N, C-alpha and C positions, 0 to 999 in steps of 0.2 A: 171351695175353700182354698185359701192361697197357700203356698208353703209354709209362710212363718202366720203365725197367729198375733193379732195385736193384742196389746195390753196399756192401759194406761193405770200408775203406781201413784197413789196418795200418800201423805205423809211419808216421803220415800227415803229418809233418814241418808246415811251413808251408801246406800245403794245395795244393801246386802240381798234383800229378796229380788229385788230388778236383776241382779247381775246371775243370781240363780234359774230364774225366769229367761233372760236372755238364753243361757246356755241350755234352756229345755226347748229352745226354738221359739220361744214367742219375742216378738219384738216391738218395743214400746213407743207408743206415739205420744206421751206424756208422762213428767214425773213431775209432783208435787212436793215441796216441802215450804215451810215457813222461816226455816233457820240458813241464813247466807252461809252459812261454812257448808252445810250439808250441800247446800245447793255448790258451792264451790266444790267441793270433793265429788258428786256428781261428774260435771264438767269438765274435771282434771282429768278422768278416766272415761268417760263417751261424751268429747265434746261436739260429736253428731245428735246427739240427745237433746229434744225439746225440753229443757228445762224449766220450769216456772216456779219461782219465789215467792210463794205466795199461802195466806193462810186459809186451811180447808173450810173453813167455817166461811168466809167470802169469797170463796171458788165460785164461780159463776160458768157453769159448765155451754151454755150457747154462746159463750166468747172465747171456746174453745171448741170450736166444731170437731175439731179432730178426734176429741173422746166420744164421741157420739157415734162411732160404730167401731166397736173392741168387742174384741172376743172374753175377753177379761177386763176385769177392775180388779185391784188388789190394793192391800192397805195392812202394811204392818205397824198398825197403832198403839199410840201411848198405854202402859197397861192401867187399866179403869182400875178405882180405888173400890174397896170393899164399903166404903163411907156411902158412896156416890148408888152403889148399887142395892143397899138398903134406903133410899132414902132421905138421908140426911143430909146429902152433900150434890143437890142435884146441877148446882151451877160447875161442879168439879169438870176442869178444861178435858180432862180424859174421857169424860162420858159424852160430854158436847161434841167431841171428834168423833167419837162412834157412832152418834147417830149422824151426823151429817155424813159421815161415809156412807151409812145405809139409804140417806135420804138422797145421795146422788144416785143411787142406783135406779131410781126414779124418772131421772132425767137420761141416764145414758143408758140403759136398758143391756147391759152386756151379756153373754151368753151365759158367763159364770162368775160368779165373785165369789175372792179369796181374802177373808180377814185375818189376823195371827192379834192373839193377846193372849192373855195368863190362863192357866191351864184350867183355874178353876170357873173361870167362865163357860167352859163346855158342862159340866157338872154339878156346879157348887150350888144349894140351897140358897143362898146369900145372893146369886147372879140371877136367880130365876126369872123377874120383873125384866132382865135387862134383856136374857133371850127370848121373853116372850115377846118383848118390842120388836127386836129384831125379825122374830118368824113371824109375828103378825103382819109387817112391814113386805117380808120376802112373799110370803104366802100371797097377799093381794096382790102381787106382780107375777105370779105365777112361778115361784123359785120353791124346790125343794132343798132343804138346809140338811148337810153332813157335817155334824159336831163330832170333833175328836181329838186324841191329844196326841203329839208327836215328842220322843226324845231326838235330841241333833243327836246324841249320841250313837244313834242305830243306823246314821246316815253317814258315816265317818270324821266328824265332829268333836276334837277331843275333848268333850266338856259335857257333862252332865246338864242340862236344857232343855226342860220339860216346856211344851209350846201347846197352847189351846191352839185350834183351829175350824174356824169355820168356812167350809164350801159349800155355796148354795148353785144351783144350776136350774135352769130351764129344760121341760121336758123338749125332746125325747132324752137330754145329754145325762140329767140327773140319774135316770138310771143305770146309765153307761160309766158312773163314777166308783173307784175304788180307793180308798186312801191307800199310798202308799206306805209298801212294807220295806223293811229295814232293810240297808243297802250295804252293811258290813255284817259278817258274820262276828266278829270280835271287836271291842272297841276298841278305839285309839288314844293310848296315855297320853298323859300331860309331857311325860320323860319323851315318850318317843316321837312326839310335835315337835319338842323344843329343843331336842340335841343336837341338830346341825347348827339353829341359832346361835345357843352357848357356848359353840366352839368355834364361832365364827372369827373371833380375835384370839385365839391360840389359846384357849383357856384346857391344859392341860386335862381338869377333873371333869370336865361336860361329861365323858363317857357315862362317870362312875354316878353323878349328879341324877345324870336321865334314867338309868338303870334301878335307880331307889325312887323313881317319881313314878313307880306302877299304876296309880289310879288316873282316870278319866279327872281333869280339874271340875272344880265347882265353877257353879255357873256363872259365868263373867254378866257383871251388873254395871250399867254405865251409872246408874243416883239421878239425883237431882240436880238440873242447873243452878240450884240456890245453894247447892253443898259448895264445902272449900275445895280443896286439892283433890287427885284422884287417888282412890285407894281401890283393891280388890272385893269389897263388898263387905258385908255385916260381920259379926263375931266369929259364927257358925265355919262362914265361907273361910274368913281367915285361919281358923282353928285347922280346917281342911287342909290350908297350902302350907300352914306349919308343918304338917306332917310328912310335907313333901321339900321342907328345908329352903321354904321361901319365906322372906317377910313381905304379907300381902297388904300392909299399911300406907304403900308410897311403890312409885314406880323408879327403876334404874334410867340414868339418861343411855345408857349402851350395857350392853353384856360384858362381864370377865371379859379381861384381858389376861395376856401368860402370865402374869405375876401375881394373879389372884390366888389366895389361899383360902381354901375351903374350911372354914372351921369345924364343921360337922357339930354345931352346938344345939343345943335345946333352946338354948336363950334367941327369941324370936330377932332383936335387935340385931343380933351378929349374923342373922341371915340373909342370901342372896336376896334382891329384887330381880323380878321380870321387866323387860321393856313395854312401853306401849304398845312397837311394832309386834313383841311377841303376844300379847293381847289378843291384835287382830291375828295370828296364827290360830290361837285358840279358839278364834270364829272362826275358822278355815277359810277365809277373804283369798283369793287370788294374791300370789306373791307380789306381782306387779299392782295391784291395787294403792292406790295413793288416798290415803286420808288427811285432809287438810287441816291446819289451825295448830294454836298449841297446843302441849303434852295433855292437859286437863280437857280441851273441847276434843282435840282427837279420840282418847278413850272414852269420854262419853258417847260419841259417835258410834265407836267400837259395841260398845258395850249395850248401846240398842237396840240394834242392828238386827236382823233375822241371818243367821248363819247362809250364806250360797248354797250349801248343799242340800237344806231343808227346801229352800225355793225352787232348787232344780228338780229334785222330786217331786214337790207338790207340782209344781208346773210341767213334768211329763205327767203325773197322773190326770191332771186337766185334758192336756193335750189328748190323750189318749182316749177320754172320755168324749170331748168334742170331734174327733174326726172318727169316732167310731162310725160304723154301716149306719145304724140306725139313724144316728145325727147327722151324717151325709143326706139320707134320704130327704129329710125333713128341709134340709135347704133350700129347697126350690117350693117351698110354703111354710104357711104361718102354725108352726105348732099351738095344741092349743094350752091355756095354763092347767094346773095340775091342783090336787090339794094340798095342803101343807103336810112335810112328812122330814120327819127326823131319825137318823141315824145316827147311835151313841155307841163306842167302843165297848 
């Protein structure tokens, strides 16, 4: 096996998962997304990447032979809706994309598959039929499935963000895989994460604001493309932000300047707002990572992304399994298929 493991990433979005996998030692051969701004974001940061701007439903792997010899196929898929899972919405685009990603395994035959979605997909009875579909397809192809839930805060992301994960591997690598353990012993608070940016324009009370924002941020959600302007999420999320002195109903164009007076008011309308760039900090994107587009489009790319540190931790765990001694021995021959097996948290 070469020094770097090869991967293809579908529904790549702003590149959060791909960035994390890259930092874990994986090299992308192809990144696929159907949104032009997401493709622009990927190329703005990695001009050398092979970015294909096309819908996964229409993607033909035989036209891109580079994907037919990858170690890992990854996908940070749009969240499957419960209505689709219980059979009332079989035409839901999110469910069709999930099925397309699984069917792609038939053609690509990677050694490992990584799917990231909502936590309920892992263990909720509502999604039992979806899990059964996925496992039946993968078992038929000789993969075993690990289902588990991760909290991004356990990996240094300053945000409470639960993510449902499926890692499927062929024998013998399946038995060598262990879900990644937390990489931090203490969660990073929103105040600690945003302290420097809050004071970037000389606001004298930036430290005082940061000191009282002692909790991790609520989940950053990108929302639907059909909604209006950007905000930080539903009512419960907005209340959590208000407890940290933030008006989560909109975004600021810039952080407070030297003349800004913090009202320290319980009136949400008087509270400060964070910027879209600060939302990227809460998703733990690298500081140099550029998100293209206007404010709303930029925020949606950020909110829909997998935080790169989570991608890095998953990549390292998958790499460890693929580079295990038993896996290395199998590279000289054809590994036998295995019966379906599921490990749960």
